[in-house]
VMD Tcl script that draws the C-alpha trace (Angstrom):
set ca {
  {-21.84 3.73 32.12}
  {-21.86 0.92 29.55}
  {-18.40 -0.21 28.51}
  {-17.42 -2.22 25.49}
  {-15.98 -5.68 26.31}
  {-12.71 -5.07 24.46}
  {-11.27 -2.87 27.18}
  {-8.06 -4.21 28.69}
  {-5.68 -3.56 31.54}
  {-2.75 -1.62 30.11}
  {-0.34 -3.43 32.45}
  {-1.18 -7.12 31.97}
  {-3.61 -7.10 29.03}
  {-6.44 -8.81 30.92}
  {-9.90 -8.09 29.48}
  {-11.88 -5.66 31.63}
  {-15.54 -4.67 31.72}
  {-14.99 -1.04 32.73}
  {-12.27 1.55 33.13}
  {-13.87 3.53 35.92}
  {-16.97 3.98 38.03}
  {-18.86 7.24 38.05}
  {-20.18 8.55 41.36}
  {-21.33 11.86 39.97}
  {-20.56 14.39 37.24}
  {-17.19 15.27 38.78}
  {-16.30 12.14 40.75}
  {-14.72 9.13 39.07}
  {-12.97 6.15 40.57}
  {-10.55 4.29 38.34}
  {-11.17 0.55 38.24}
  {-8.57 -1.97 39.30}
  {-7.58 -5.00 37.29}
  {-9.04 -8.29 38.45}
  {-5.76 -10.00 37.59}
  {-2.86 -7.73 38.62}
  {-4.82 -5.43 40.98}
  {-3.32 -2.32 39.39}
  {-5.29 0.59 37.97}
  {-6.71 -0.63 34.67}
  {-5.82 2.48 32.68}
  {-4.45 5.62 34.29}
  {-4.03 7.21 30.85}
  {-7.72 8.12 30.73}
  {-6.97 10.98 33.13}
  {-3.98 12.22 31.12}
  {-3.57 14.45 28.10}
  {-3.10 12.69 24.77}
  {0.33 14.32 24.43}
  {1.54 12.23 27.38}
  {0.18 9.08 25.75}
  {1.95 10.01 22.52}
  {5.25 10.61 24.33}
  {5.00 7.23 26.06}
  {4.23 5.58 22.72}
  {7.33 7.17 21.20}
  {9.26 5.83 24.21}
  {7.85 2.41 23.28}
  {5.89 1.83 26.47}
  {3.60 -1.16 26.08}
  {0.94 0.46 28.27}
  {0.54 3.36 25.84}
  {-0.07 0.98 22.93}
  {-2.66 -1.00 24.88}
  {-4.41 2.22 25.88}
  {-4.73 3.35 22.26}
  {-5.67 -0.04 20.79}
  {-8.07 -1.35 23.44}
  {-9.33 1.54 25.53}
  {-9.50 4.40 23.04}
  {-9.98 2.62 19.74}
  {-8.79 3.64 16.31}
  {-12.18 4.50 14.83}
  {-11.67 4.01 11.11}
  {-8.20 2.45 10.76}
  {-8.30 2.74 6.97}
  {-8.12 6.53 7.31}
  {-5.01 6.25 9.47}
  {-3.52 3.75 7.02}
  {-4.27 6.13 4.14}
  {-2.55 8.99 5.96}
  {0.56 6.90 6.58}
  {0.51 5.64 2.98}
  {0.29 9.11 1.44}
  {3.06 10.41 3.70}
  {5.33 7.52 2.78}
  {4.49 7.81 -0.92}
  {5.19 11.54 -0.94}
  {8.58 10.98 0.69}
  {9.50 8.32 -1.89}
  {8.30 10.53 -4.72}
  {10.26 13.57 -3.52}
  {13.45 11.56 -3.09}
  {13.29 10.25 -6.68}
  {11.65 13.06 -8.62}
  {14.99 14.36 -9.89}
  {15.05 11.43 -12.34}
  {11.60 12.33 -13.72}
  {11.62 15.73 -15.36}
  {8.22 15.98 -17.06}
  {5.20 16.88 -14.96}
  {3.17 14.11 -16.58}
  {5.83 11.55 -15.64}
  {5.97 12.89 -12.09}
  {2.23 12.49 -11.65}
  {2.15 8.92 -12.90}
  {5.25 8.08 -10.90}
  {3.44 9.12 -7.71}
  {0.48 6.87 -8.57}
  {2.80 3.94 -9.24}
  {4.54 4.47 -5.90}
  {1.16 4.51 -4.13}
  {0.15 1.21 -5.73}
  {3.50 -0.32 -4.86}
  {3.25 0.78 -1.23}
  {-0.27 -0.62 -0.95}
  {1.02 -4.01 -2.08}
  {4.16 -3.77 0.05}
  {2.33 -2.88 3.26}
  {-0.36 -5.48 2.58}
  {2.36 -8.13 2.34}
  {3.86 -6.97 5.64}
  {0.52 -7.01 7.48}
  {-0.44 -10.39 6.02}
  {2.94 -11.88 6.97}
  {2.69 -10.60 10.55}
  {-0.82 -12.03 10.93}
  {0.09 -15.39 9.37}
  {3.28 -15.87 11.39}
  {1.54 -14.79 14.58}
  {-1.31 -17.25 14.01}
  {1.24 -20.02 13.47}
  {3.17 -19.05 16.60}
  {0.27 -18.13 18.89}
  {-2.79 -20.21 18.08}
  {-4.70 -18.37 20.80}
  {-4.97 -15.29 18.56}
  {-8.70 -14.64 18.41}
  {-9.03 -11.44 16.40}
  {-6.75 -10.94 13.43}
  {-8.43 -7.62 12.59}
  {-7.27 -6.22 15.93}
  {-3.72 -7.31 15.12}
  {-4.00 -5.63 11.71}
  {-5.02 -2.41 13.46}
  {-2.04 -2.73 15.79}
  {0.31 -3.09 12.81}
  {-1.21 0.03 11.26}
  {-0.73 1.92 14.52}
  {2.87 0.74 14.76}
  {3.57 2.37 11.39}
  {3.20 5.93 12.69}
  {6.96 6.45 12.59}
  {6.79 6.53 8.79}
  {5.38 10.05 9.01}
  {8.81 11.22 10.19}
  {10.33 10.37 6.81}
  {8.70 13.36 5.11}
  {10.10 16.09 7.42}
  {13.48 14.32 7.35}
  {13.45 14.67 3.56}
  {12.32 18.30 3.69}
  {15.03 19.21 6.20}
  {17.71 17.68 4.00}
  {18.81 15.00 6.46}
  {21.26 12.39 5.26}
  {19.03 9.82 3.57}
  {20.96 6.74 4.67}
  {21.10 7.79 8.31}
  {17.47 8.89 8.42}
  {16.28 5.68 6.73}
  {18.31 3.58 9.16}
  {16.88 5.43 12.15}
  {13.30 5.27 10.85}
  {13.57 1.56 10.00}
  {14.83 0.83 13.51}
  {12.08 2.93 15.06}
  {9.50 1.22 12.83}
  {10.61 -2.25 13.90}
  {10.59 -1.36 17.61}
  {7.12 0.16 17.25}
  {5.80 -2.91 15.45}
  {7.17 -5.23 18.12}
  {5.47 -3.28 20.90}
  {2.19 -2.87 19.01}
  {2.01 -6.60 18.29}
  {2.93 -7.51 21.85}
  {0.10 -5.30 23.08}
  {-2.33 -7.59 21.24}
  {-0.78 -11.03 21.54}
  {1.01 -10.89 24.90}
  {3.91 -12.78 23.31}
  {7.52 -12.34 24.41}
  {9.89 -9.76 22.94}
  {12.16 -12.20 21.10}
  {9.33 -14.19 19.53}
  {7.51 -11.04 18.43}
  {10.74 -9.48 17.16}
  {11.42 -12.59 15.06}
  {7.95 -12.38 13.51}
  {8.23 -8.66 12.78}
  {11.76 -8.95 11.37}
  {10.80 -11.89 9.13}
  {7.78 -9.97 7.82}
  {9.89 -6.85 7.28}
  {12.52 -8.88 5.41}
  {9.81 -10.23 3.11}
  {8.52 -6.70 2.54}
  {12.00 -5.42 1.72}
  {12.61 -8.32 -0.65}
  {9.48 -7.28 -2.52}
  {10.74 -3.68 -2.56}
  {14.07 -4.74 -4.06}
  {12.33 -6.88 -6.68}
  {9.96 -4.05 -7.63}
  {12.52 -1.21 -7.54}
  {13.43 -1.44 -11.27}
  {9.80 -0.67 -12.13}
  {9.56 2.44 -9.94}
}
mol new
graphics top color blue
foreach p $ca { graphics top sphere $p radius 0.5 }
foreach p [lrange $ca 0 end-1] q [lrange $ca 1 end] { graphics top cylinder $p $q radius 0.2 }
display resetview
């Protein structure tokens, strides 16, 4: 079986040529990492629900499995899904101040444009700061995909709004979850330490929030 060269060991991040060897239609042998001698990716034998649970638990191996060994296909579709979910949550939380249907429609479009700019600033800041901190970064597009993947927690904002959860508490929880997810997703690509990655993510998030505060009077 021909494997793409971007496969990686989920434990140490070392580039691997294959995930398994096939000895027949029903017999597979998982490959071992040439660096750490552990199974390259045991997730390939597991249900995706287990991978998702481990990602929610912020396991680095789950992020590496998704980014390197599964692939994200068309990341712009995932980014669009996250963007629309986030925009809808913002729109629902503020629609009481916009009574007319025409105003509501345009308000949603404005929020979408704002979120595109806001998230673009965050992604660009993460990439720039990472390149300055880790000059060994070879593929900034892969890091951009990791940042998109780390934004999956934003989808929880919509059900939190629908269920009538306290907005401050839910926003605090989701922001914390978002930051943890971003740290792990970026570490899966760069191999940098927790504190260094956390500093990059927090600085980028602070810049994004500063933009949000500056733009809030126009929303």
